[in-house]
TIZAGU-126257 format. One record per residue (C-alpha): residue number from 0; x, y, z; residue in one letter. Coordinates in nm, 2 decimals, always signed. Layout:
N
+-----+--------+--------+--------+---------+
| num |      u |      v |      w | residuo |
+-----+--------+--------+--------+---------+
| NUM |      X |      Y |      Z |       a |
...
+-----+--------+--------+--------+---------+
This chain:
298
+-----+--------+--------+--------+---------+
| num |      u |      v |      w | residuo |
+-----+--------+--------+--------+---------+
|   0 |  -3.63 |  +3.15 |  -4.97 |       q |
|   1 |  -3.43 |  +2.84 |  -4.94 |       g |
|   2 |  -3.30 |  +2.94 |  -4.62 |       q |
|   3 |  -3.67 |  +3.02 |  -4.50 |       v |
|   4 |  -3.78 |  +2.68 |  -4.61 |       g |
|   5 |  -3.49 |  +2.51 |  -4.45 |       e |
|   6 |  -3.56 |  +2.70 |  -4.11 |       f |
|   7 |  -3.94 |  +2.60 |  -4.13 |       c |
|   8 |  -3.85 |  +2.25 |  -4.19 |       s |
|   9 |  -3.64 |  +2.21 |  -3.88 |       m |
|  10 |  -3.77 |  +2.06 |  -3.55 |       p |
|  11 |  -3.95 |  +2.31 |  -3.33 |       r |
|  12 |  -3.65 |  +2.27 |  -3.06 |       t |
|  13 |  -3.39 |  +2.35 |  -3.31 |       l |
|  14 |  -3.57 |  +2.63 |  -3.47 |       r |
|  15 |  -3.60 |  +2.81 |  -3.14 |       r |
|  16 |  -3.22 |  +2.75 |  -3.07 |       v |
|  17 |  -3.15 |  +2.90 |  -3.42 |       q |
|  18 |  -3.37 |  +3.20 |  -3.33 |       t |
|  19 |  -3.17 |  +3.25 |  -3.01 |       m |
|  20 |  -2.83 |  +3.25 |  -3.19 |       r |
|  21 |  -2.95 |  +3.54 |  -3.41 |       r |
|  22 |  -3.03 |  +3.78 |  -3.13 |       r |
|  23 |  -2.90 |  +3.88 |  -2.79 |       p |
|  24 |  -3.05 |  +3.64 |  -2.53 |       t |
|  25 |  -3.18 |  +3.72 |  -2.20 |       n |
|  26 |  -3.15 |  +3.39 |  -2.01 |       m |
|  27 |  -3.40 |  +3.51 |  -1.74 |       a |
|  28 |  -3.69 |  +3.55 |  -2.03 |       s |
|  29 |  -3.63 |  +3.21 |  -2.15 |       l |
|  30 |  -3.87 |  +2.93 |  -2.08 |       p |
|  31 |  -3.73 |  +2.69 |  -1.80 |       l |
|  32 |  -3.63 |  +2.39 |  -2.03 |       p |
|  33 |  -3.43 |  +2.62 |  -2.25 |       l |
|  34 |  -3.26 |  +2.83 |  -1.98 |       a |
|  35 |  -3.12 |  +2.50 |  -1.84 |       l |
|  36 |  -2.98 |  +2.39 |  -2.19 |       l |
|  37 |  -2.67 |  +2.54 |  -2.12 |       p |
|  38 |  -2.64 |  +2.37 |  -1.77 |       l |
|  39 |  -2.75 |  +2.05 |  -1.95 |       l |
|  40 |  -2.49 |  +2.06 |  -2.20 |       l |
|  41 |  -2.21 |  +2.15 |  -1.94 |       a |
|  42 |  -2.32 |  +1.83 |  -1.75 |       a |
|  43 |  -2.29 |  +1.60 |  -2.06 |       v |
|  44 |  -1.95 |  +1.75 |  -2.11 |       a |
|  45 |  -1.85 |  +1.66 |  -1.77 |       v |
|  46 |  -1.95 |  +1.32 |  -1.78 |       v |
|  47 |  -1.85 |  +1.25 |  -2.16 |       a |
|  48 |  -1.62 |  +1.55 |  -2.30 |       p |
|  49 |  -1.75 |  +1.63 |  -2.66 |       c |
|  50 |  -1.71 |  +1.95 |  -2.83 |       r |
|  51 |  -1.95 |  +1.83 |  -3.11 |       s |
|  52 |  -2.23 |  +1.88 |  -2.87 |       l |
|  53 |  -2.21 |  +2.25 |  -2.93 |       l |
|  54 |  -2.31 |  +2.22 |  -3.27 |       v |
|  55 |  -2.66 |  +2.05 |  -3.19 |       m |
|  56 |  -2.82 |  +2.34 |  -3.36 |       g |
|  57 |  -2.67 |  +2.26 |  -3.69 |       r |
|  58 |  -2.79 |  +2.02 |  -3.95 |       s |
|  59 |  -2.54 |  +1.75 |  -3.82 |       h |
|  60 |  -2.65 |  +1.78 |  -3.45 |       g |
|  61 |  -2.76 |  +1.40 |  -3.45 |       h |
|  62 |  -2.39 |  +1.31 |  -3.55 |       v |
|  63 |  -2.26 |  +1.48 |  -3.24 |       a |
|  64 |  -2.54 |  +1.34 |  -3.02 |       l |
|  65 |  -2.44 |  +0.98 |  -3.14 |       f |
|  66 |  -2.05 |  +1.06 |  -3.06 |       t |
|  67 |  -2.14 |  +1.16 |  -2.71 |       a |
|  68 |  -2.37 |  +0.85 |  -2.66 |       k |
|  69 |  -2.08 |  +0.63 |  -2.80 |       r |
|  70 |  -1.84 |  +0.80 |  -2.55 |       q |
|  71 |  -2.07 |  +0.75 |  -2.25 |       i |
|  72 |  -2.13 |  +0.39 |  -2.36 |       a |
|  73 |  -1.75 |  +0.35 |  -2.36 |       r |
|  74 |  -1.73 |  +0.50 |  -2.01 |       r |
|  75 |  -2.01 |  +0.30 |  -1.88 |       t |
|  76 |  -1.84 |  -0.02 |  -2.02 |       s |
|  77 |  -1.49 |  +0.08 |  -1.85 |       s |
|  78 |  -1.68 |  +0.11 |  -1.51 |       m |
|  79 |  -1.87 |  -0.20 |  -1.54 |       a |
|  80 |  -1.55 |  -0.38 |  -1.62 |       e |
|  81 |  -1.37 |  -0.23 |  -1.32 |       a |
|  82 |  -1.64 |  -0.31 |  -1.11 |       t |
|  83 |  -1.65 |  -0.69 |  -1.24 |       s |
|  84 |  -1.27 |  -0.70 |  -1.18 |       s |
|  85 |  -1.33 |  -0.59 |  -0.82 |       a |
|  86 |  -1.58 |  -0.86 |  -0.80 |       g |
|  87 |  -1.34 |  -1.13 |  -0.94 |       r |
|  88 |  -1.07 |  -1.02 |  -0.67 |       c |
|  89 |  -1.30 |  -1.03 |  -0.38 |       v |
|  90 |  -1.44 |  -1.35 |  -0.49 |       n |
|  91 |  -1.10 |  -1.51 |  -0.53 |       w |
|  92 |  -0.98 |  -1.36 |  -0.18 |       l |
|  93 |  -1.29 |  -1.54 |  -0.02 |       e |
|  94 |  -1.20 |  -1.86 |  -0.21 |       d |
|  95 |  -0.86 |  -1.84 |  -0.07 |       l |
|  96 |  -1.00 |  -1.86 |  +0.29 |       g |
|  97 |  -1.03 |  -1.49 |  +0.37 |       l |
|  98 |  -1.35 |  -1.40 |  +0.55 |       d |
|  99 |  -1.54 |  -1.07 |  +0.50 |       d |
| 100 |  -1.35 |  -0.92 |  +0.79 |       t |
| 101 |  -1.01 |  -1.01 |  +0.64 |       h |
| 102 |  -1.10 |  -0.88 |  +0.30 |       v |
| 103 |  -1.23 |  -0.56 |  +0.44 |       q |
| 104 |  -0.89 |  -0.51 |  +0.62 |       k |
| 105 |  -0.69 |  -0.61 |  +0.31 |       a |
| 106 |  -0.88 |  -0.38 |  +0.09 |       v |
| 107 |  -0.90 |  -0.09 |  +0.35 |       g |
| 108 |  -0.52 |  -0.10 |  +0.37 |       k |
| 109 |  -0.46 |  -0.12 |  +0.01 |       h |
| 110 |  -0.76 |  -0.03 |  -0.21 |       p |
| 111 |  -0.54 |  -0.10 |  -0.52 |       a |
| 112 |  -0.56 |  -0.47 |  -0.45 |       l |
| 113 |  -0.90 |  -0.49 |  -0.63 |       l |
| 114 |  -0.72 |  -0.38 |  -0.95 |       k |
| 115 |  -0.48 |  -0.66 |  -0.94 |       y |
| 116 |  -0.49 |  -0.93 |  -1.19 |       s |
| 117 |  -0.63 |  -1.26 |  -1.04 |       v |
| 118 |  -0.40 |  -1.48 |  -1.24 |       e |
| 119 |  -0.11 |  -1.29 |  -1.13 |       a |
| 120 |  -0.22 |  -1.31 |  -0.77 |       m |
| 121 |  -0.26 |  -1.68 |  -0.82 |       k |
| 122 |  +0.10 |  -1.72 |  -0.93 |       a |
| 123 |  +0.21 |  -1.51 |  -0.64 |       t |
| 124 |  +0.02 |  -1.73 |  -0.39 |       v |
| 125 |  +0.12 |  -2.04 |  -0.54 |       q |
| 126 |  +0.50 |  -1.94 |  -0.48 |       w |
| 127 |  +0.44 |  -1.87 |  -0.13 |       f |
| 128 |  +0.29 |  -2.20 |  -0.08 |       k |
| 129 |  +0.59 |  -2.36 |  -0.25 |       d |
| 130 |  +0.80 |  -2.17 |  -0.02 |       l |
| 131 |  +0.63 |  -2.35 |  +0.26 |       g |
| 132 |  +0.37 |  -2.12 |  +0.40 |       m |
| 133 |  +0.05 |  -2.31 |  +0.50 |       d |
| 134 |  -0.30 |  -2.14 |  +0.45 |       e |
| 135 |  -0.32 |  -1.98 |  +0.78 |       a |
| 136 |  +0.03 |  -1.81 |  +0.75 |       q |
| 137 |  -0.06 |  -1.70 |  +0.39 |       l |
| 138 |  -0.39 |  -1.55 |  +0.51 |       k |
| 139 |  -0.20 |  -1.38 |  +0.79 |       k |
| 140 |  +0.06 |  -1.22 |  +0.55 |       a |
| 141 |  -0.21 |  -1.10 |  +0.30 |       i |
| 142 |  -0.42 |  -0.91 |  +0.56 |       v |
| 143 |  -0.11 |  -0.78 |  +0.72 |       r |
| 144 |  +0.05 |  -0.66 |  +0.40 |       y |
| 145 |  -0.19 |  -0.69 |  +0.11 |       p |
| 146 |  +0.07 |  -0.51 |  -0.13 |       q |
| 147 |  +0.25 |  -0.82 |  -0.12 |       l |
| 148 |  +0.02 |  -0.96 |  -0.39 |       l |
| 149 |  +0.13 |  -0.68 |  -0.65 |       g |
| 150 |  +0.48 |  -0.72 |  -0.63 |       y |
| 151 |  +0.66 |  -0.91 |  -0.92 |       s |
| 152 |  +0.77 |  -1.27 |  -0.87 |       l |
| 153 |  +1.08 |  -1.21 |  -1.09 |       e |
| 154 |  +1.19 |  -0.88 |  -0.98 |       s |
| 155 |  +1.08 |  -0.85 |  -0.59 |       n |
| 156 |  +1.00 |  -1.17 |  -0.43 |       l |
| 157 |  +1.21 |  -1.46 |  -0.57 |       k |
| 158 |  +1.53 |  -1.25 |  -0.56 |       p |
| 159 |  +1.47 |  -1.13 |  -0.20 |       t |
| 160 |  +1.41 |  -1.48 |  -0.09 |       a |
| 161 |  +1.71 |  -1.62 |  -0.27 |       q |
| 162 |  +1.92 |  -1.34 |  -0.12 |       w |
| 163 |  +1.83 |  -1.45 |  +0.21 |       l |
| 164 |  +1.89 |  -1.81 |  +0.15 |       n |
| 165 |  +2.23 |  -1.71 |  +0.01 |       d |
| 166 |  +2.29 |  -1.53 |  +0.33 |       l |
| 167 |  +2.28 |  -1.89 |  +0.49 |       g |
| 168 |  +1.97 |  -1.88 |  +0.66 |       m |
| 169 |  +1.78 |  -2.21 |  +0.69 |       e |
| 170 |  +1.45 |  -2.24 |  +0.49 |       e |
| 171 |  +1.26 |  -2.25 |  +0.81 |       s |
| 172 |  +1.38 |  -1.92 |  +0.91 |       q |
| 173 |  +1.35 |  -1.74 |  +0.58 |       v |
| 174 |  +1.00 |  -1.86 |  +0.58 |       k |
| 175 |  +0.95 |  -1.75 |  +0.97 |       k |
| 176 |  +1.09 |  -1.40 |  +0.88 |       a |
| 177 |  +0.88 |  -1.37 |  +0.57 |       i |
| 178 |  +0.55 |  -1.47 |  +0.75 |       v |
| 179 |  +0.63 |  -1.23 |  +1.06 |       a |
| 180 |  +0.74 |  -0.95 |  +0.83 |       f |
| 181 |  +0.62 |  -0.98 |  +0.46 |       p |
| 182 |  +0.72 |  -0.63 |  +0.39 |       q |
| 183 |  +1.08 |  -0.74 |  +0.40 |       l |
| 184 |  +1.03 |  -0.88 |  +0.04 |       l |
| 185 |  +0.96 |  -0.52 |  -0.04 |       a |
| 186 |  +1.30 |  -0.38 |  +0.09 |       q |
| 187 |  +1.59 |  -0.31 |  -0.17 |       s |
| 188 |  +1.87 |  -0.57 |  -0.15 |       i |
| 189 |  +2.13 |  -0.31 |  -0.25 |       e |
| 190 |  +2.01 |  +0.00 |  -0.06 |       n |
| 191 |  +1.86 |  -0.16 |  +0.25 |       n |
| 192 |  +1.94 |  -0.52 |  +0.32 |       l |
| 193 |  +2.29 |  -0.56 |  +0.22 |       k |
| 194 |  +2.40 |  -0.26 |  +0.42 |       p |
| 195 |  +2.22 |  -0.33 |  +0.73 |       t |
| 196 |  +2.33 |  -0.68 |  +0.75 |       v |
| 197 |  +2.71 |  -0.56 |  +0.68 |       q |
| 198 |  +2.67 |  -0.33 |  +0.98 |       w |
| 199 |  +2.54 |  -0.61 |  +1.22 |       f |
| 200 |  +2.86 |  -0.81 |  +1.10 |       k |
| 201 |  +3.08 |  -0.52 |  +1.17 |       d |
| 202 |  +2.93 |  -0.48 |  +1.51 |       l |
| 203 |  +3.07 |  -0.84 |  +1.59 |       g |
| 204 |  +2.76 |  -1.07 |  +1.49 |       m |
| 205 |  +2.84 |  -1.39 |  +1.36 |       d |
| 206 |  +2.64 |  -1.57 |  +1.10 |       d |
| 207 |  +2.43 |  -1.79 |  +1.35 |       p |
| 208 |  +2.37 |  -1.52 |  +1.56 |       q |
| 209 |  +2.25 |  -1.28 |  +1.27 |       l |
| 210 |  +2.03 |  -1.56 |  +1.13 |       h |
| 211 |  +1.87 |  -1.62 |  +1.44 |       k |
| 212 |  +1.81 |  -1.24 |  +1.51 |       a |
| 213 |  +1.67 |  -1.20 |  +1.15 |       i |
| 214 |  +1.43 |  -1.49 |  +1.19 |       a |
| 215 |  +1.33 |  -1.40 |  +1.54 |       q |
| 216 |  +1.26 |  -1.01 |  +1.44 |       f |
| 217 |  +1.31 |  -0.94 |  +1.07 |       p |
| 218 |  +1.19 |  -0.59 |  +1.12 |       h |
| 219 |  +1.56 |  -0.52 |  +1.20 |       l |
| 220 |  +1.64 |  -0.51 |  +0.84 |       l |
| 221 |  +1.42 |  -0.21 |  +0.76 |       k |
| 222 |  +1.57 |  +0.03 |  +1.03 |       y |
| 223 |  +1.80 |  +0.30 |  +0.92 |       s |
| 224 |  +2.15 |  +0.24 |  +1.02 |       v |
| 225 |  +2.24 |  +0.61 |  +1.07 |       e |
| 226 |  +1.90 |  +0.74 |  +1.21 |       n |
| 227 |  +1.79 |  +0.42 |  +1.44 |       n |
| 228 |  +2.07 |  +0.14 |  +1.49 |       l |
| 229 |  +2.39 |  +0.33 |  +1.53 |       k |
| 230 |  +2.24 |  +0.59 |  +1.82 |       p |
| 231 |  +2.08 |  +0.32 |  +2.01 |       k |
| 232 |  +2.40 |  +0.10 |  +2.02 |       v |
| 233 |  +2.61 |  +0.40 |  +2.11 |       q |
| 234 |  +2.34 |  +0.44 |  +2.40 |       m |
| 235 |  +2.42 |  +0.09 |  +2.51 |       l |
| 236 |  +2.78 |  +0.18 |  +2.50 |       h |
| 237 |  +2.73 |  +0.47 |  +2.73 |       d |
| 238 |  +2.55 |  +0.25 |  +2.98 |       f |
| 239 |  +2.86 |  +0.05 |  +3.00 |       g |
| 240 |  +2.79 |  -0.24 |  +2.77 |       f |
| 241 |  +3.09 |  -0.38 |  +2.58 |       a |
| 242 |  +3.08 |  -0.47 |  +2.21 |       d |
| 243 |  +3.06 |  -0.85 |  +2.30 |       r |
| 244 |  +2.75 |  -0.78 |  +2.53 |       q |
| 245 |  +2.57 |  -0.56 |  +2.29 |       i |
| 246 |  +2.62 |  -0.84 |  +2.04 |       v |
| 247 |  +2.47 |  -1.10 |  +2.29 |       q |
| 248 |  +2.17 |  -0.86 |  +2.37 |       v |
| 249 |  +2.08 |  -0.80 |  +2.03 |       l |
| 250 |  +2.11 |  -1.17 |  +1.92 |       s |
| 251 |  +1.89 |  -1.28 |  +2.20 |       s |
| 252 |  +1.67 |  -0.99 |  +2.20 |       f |
| 253 |  +1.68 |  -0.80 |  +1.89 |       p |
| 254 |  +1.33 |  -0.64 |  +1.96 |       q |
| 255 |  +1.53 |  -0.42 |  +2.18 |       l |
| 256 |  +1.59 |  -0.20 |  +1.88 |       l |
| 257 |  +1.21 |  -0.15 |  +1.83 |       s |
| 258 |  +1.17 |  +0.07 |  +2.12 |       y |
| 259 |  +1.20 |  +0.45 |  +2.10 |       s |
| 260 |  +1.54 |  +0.61 |  +2.20 |       a |
| 261 |  +1.36 |  +0.79 |  +2.47 |       k |
| 262 |  +1.23 |  +0.47 |  +2.62 |       r |
| 263 |  +1.56 |  +0.31 |  +2.62 |       l |
| 264 |  +1.75 |  +0.62 |  +2.75 |       a |
| 265 |  +1.51 |  +0.65 |  +3.05 |       h |
| 266 |  +1.49 |  +0.29 |  +3.18 |       r |
| 267 |  +1.85 |  +0.23 |  +3.11 |       g |
| 268 |  +1.94 |  +0.54 |  +3.33 |       s |
| 269 |  +1.71 |  +0.44 |  +3.60 |       v |
| 270 |  +1.88 |  +0.07 |  +3.60 |       l |
| 271 |  +2.22 |  +0.20 |  +3.57 |       a |
| 272 |  +2.15 |  +0.44 |  +3.88 |       a |
| 273 |  +2.09 |  +0.11 |  +4.07 |       r |
| 274 |  +2.41 |  -0.08 |  +3.96 |       g |
| 275 |  +2.57 |  -0.22 |  +3.68 |       p |
| 276 |  +2.36 |  -0.30 |  +3.40 |       l |
| 277 |  +2.32 |  -0.69 |  +3.30 |       q |
| 278 |  +2.20 |  -0.82 |  +2.97 |       d |
| 279 |  +1.90 |  -1.00 |  +3.10 |       q |
| 280 |  +1.78 |  -0.71 |  +3.32 |       s |
| 281 |  +1.77 |  -0.47 |  +3.03 |       l |
| 282 |  +1.57 |  -0.72 |  +2.81 |       n |
| 283 |  +1.32 |  -0.78 |  +3.05 |       s |
| 284 |  +1.25 |  -0.44 |  +3.16 |       v |
| 285 |  +1.19 |  -0.30 |  +2.81 |       m |
| 286 |  +0.87 |  -0.52 |  +2.78 |       t |
| 287 |  +0.71 |  -0.37 |  +3.10 |       l |
| 288 |  +0.43 |  -0.10 |  +3.09 |       t |
| 289 |  +0.51 |  +0.23 |  +3.20 |       d |
| 290 |  +0.32 |  +0.19 |  +3.50 |       a |
| 291 |  +0.48 |  -0.16 |  +3.58 |       k |
| 292 |  +0.83 |  +0.00 |  +3.53 |       f |
| 293 |  +0.75 |  +0.29 |  +3.76 |       a |
| 294 |  +0.63 |  +0.05 |  +4.02 |       a |
| 295 |  +0.90 |  -0.15 |  +4.02 |       r |
| 296 |  +1.20 |  +0.07 |  +3.97 |       f |
| 297 |  +1.12 |  +0.43 |  +4.04 |       e |
+-----+--------+--------+--------+---------+
């Protein structure tokens, strides 16, 4: 009798749910709202997982519902916080002088930029300014490589810049190299920079030649010695260049190593068939388009 009284005192919806639990259910025969109840519960579970929702038909269903609402509120708050953080980041980039196009390019290249701490980015930007970068150079570096703003000052940026200074490069050369190729600061000193610099020295480059080449084309330091630099230098040897000539070519035109091996092999072979290769002739023809090279030499 107590159970009957308790059942009768239930809200109508909960009594129907309790009745459903006591007999096999034919979903097709249920009224539309109740037939959709499992789907609604599943949807809520996706938005805010909460096993307690399954006990809504019990006497403590209001507690489970409260728990679900609280979880949804927390998630909504987190989403609002993320949106607010992204807004602060965009506003700060605009205050820094980036227009809408620049901001879109930077975020498009690196969406995680919107999650960075504005305070940490301010410190990074100030460091670049202290290094000697002006606003135009800074904006160019951010748009070209926005990941730069996420690097640690103490673990990445300062040690790499100091290593370049210790290499003997002038401050103006270091600034020029970083502005032209900000990714340089992301290279590992031990695994990339030191071995590559040592390879150029072993090739015969002296310090002034090496410093000039790095400042003019800092991308040199990202190339693999085994897969890029050695094969191309060997190709120059095959064309008849002596070590001294190769050093002269690379110190005056380090961009030569940025061209594909196929392009270098083809153009070098065409020129070699016309006579001994000269340093300047190779430098000048590599920059020509395929059409202009063919019209002039083939």
